[in-house]
matplotlib code that plots the C-alpha trace (Angstrom):
import matplotlib.pyplot as plt

x = [-3.0, 0.5, 2.0, 5.7, 6.8, 10.4, 12.4, 16.0, 17.1, 18.8, 21.9, 25.3, 28.9, 31.1, 32.4, 29.3, 26.6, 22.8, 20.4, 17.2, 14.2, 11.2, 8.2, 5.2, 1.6, 0.7, 2.4, 4.3, 5.0, 8.7, 7.9, 9.4, 12.5, 13.4, 15.4, 16.6, 16.8, 18.1, 17.6, 20.1, 19.2, 19.1, 19.7, 17.6, 16.6, 19.0, 18.8, 21.6, 20.9, 18.6, 18.0, 16.2, 14.1, 17.1, 19.0, 21.3, 22.2, 23.6, 24.9, 26.0, 29.7, 29.5, 28.2, 29.7, 31.6, 29.9, 26.1, 24.4, 20.9, 19.0, 15.4, 13.4, 10.6, 8.9, 8.5, 7.9, 10.7, 13.9, 16.9, 19.8, 22.9, 25.0, 28.6, 31.4, 28.9, 30.1, 28.6, 27.7, 25.4, 23.1, 19.6, 16.1, 16.1, 13.2, 12.4, 10.7, 9.0, 8.8, 6.2, 2.7, 2.8, 5.6, 5.3, 7.3, 7.9, 7.4, 11.2, 13.5, 16.1, 19.7, 22.1, 25.9, 27.6, 30.1]
y = [-23.6, -24.7, -23.7, -24.0, -24.5, -23.8, -24.9, -25.2, -21.6, -20.4, -19.0, -20.5, -19.5, -18.6, -21.8, -23.7, -25.5, -25.4, -27.3, -25.6, -27.6, -26.6, -28.9, -28.3, -28.8, -30.8, -33.3, -31.5, -34.4, -33.4, -30.5, -27.0, -25.6, -24.9, -22.0, -20.5, -16.7, -14.6, -11.1, -9.5, -6.4, -3.3, -5.2, -6.5, -10.1, -12.3, -15.8, -17.9, -21.3, -23.0, -26.6, -27.7, -30.9, -32.8, -32.0, -29.4, -26.8, -23.2, -20.9, -17.3, -16.9, -16.0, -19.4, -21.7, -24.5, -23.9, -24.3, -27.3, -27.3, -30.5, -31.7, -34.8, -35.1, -38.0, -35.6, -32.5, -30.8, -28.9, -28.4, -26.1, -27.4, -24.5, -25.2, -22.9, -20.2, -16.6, -13.5, -12.2, -15.1, -13.7, -12.9, -14.3, -17.3, -18.0, -21.1, -20.6, -23.2, -22.2, -24.6, -24.0, -21.1, -19.0, -19.9, -18.6, -19.9, -17.7, -17.3, -18.5, -16.5, -17.4, -15.6, -16.2, -14.6, -15.4]
z = [13.8, 14.8, 18.1, 19.0, 22.6, 23.5, 26.4, 27.6, 28.2, 31.3, 32.9, 32.0, 32.6, 29.6, 28.0, 29.1, 27.0, 26.7, 24.5, 23.3, 22.3, 20.2, 19.8, 17.5, 18.8, 15.7, 13.4, 10.7, 8.4, 8.0, 5.7, 5.9, 7.3, 10.9, 12.1, 15.4, 15.8, 18.7, 19.8, 22.1, 24.2, 22.1, 18.9, 16.0, 15.8, 13.8, 12.4, 13.8, 12.2, 9.7, 8.7, 5.6, 5.2, 3.9, 7.0, 5.5, 8.1, 7.7, 10.4, 10.9, 11.2, 14.9, 16.0, 13.4, 15.0, 18.4, 17.7, 16.1, 14.8, 14.4, 13.7, 14.6, 12.2, 14.0, 17.0, 14.9, 16.9, 16.4, 18.6, 19.0, 20.8, 22.0, 23.1, 24.2, 24.9, 25.1, 26.7, 23.2, 22.9, 25.5, 24.3, 23.7, 21.4, 19.1, 17.1, 13.7, 11.5, 7.8, 6.5, 5.5, 7.8, 9.2, 12.9, 15.9, 19.4, 22.4, 23.0, 25.7, 27.6, 27.3, 29.6, 29.5, 32.4, 35.1]

ax = plt.figure().add_subplot(projection="3d")
ax.plot(x, y, z, "-o")
ax.set_aspect("equal")
plt.show()
């Protein structure tokens, strides 16, 4: 069974940056897609970014140009670089591996506030 461990969340001022990390407990051999989702208070969870095994990334419009998803298959890890953060980016961020199983991380809180 694969477990995902996230890190990197925290409190940041508007305009600041954070980098989220997600590492798998076992070697994933570079297969599957990675995604990051977020859930704001009182709202449904939404997928903000996805990267396929070839490295092609897609984003929702609200984060395009500010967030960058990446993967390191040697480490079985995925990352989300978040720049120019806005208060609307506040929420719990979850990583998600869509490989042999649909696996989720435990979530990490991101709060953007002055």
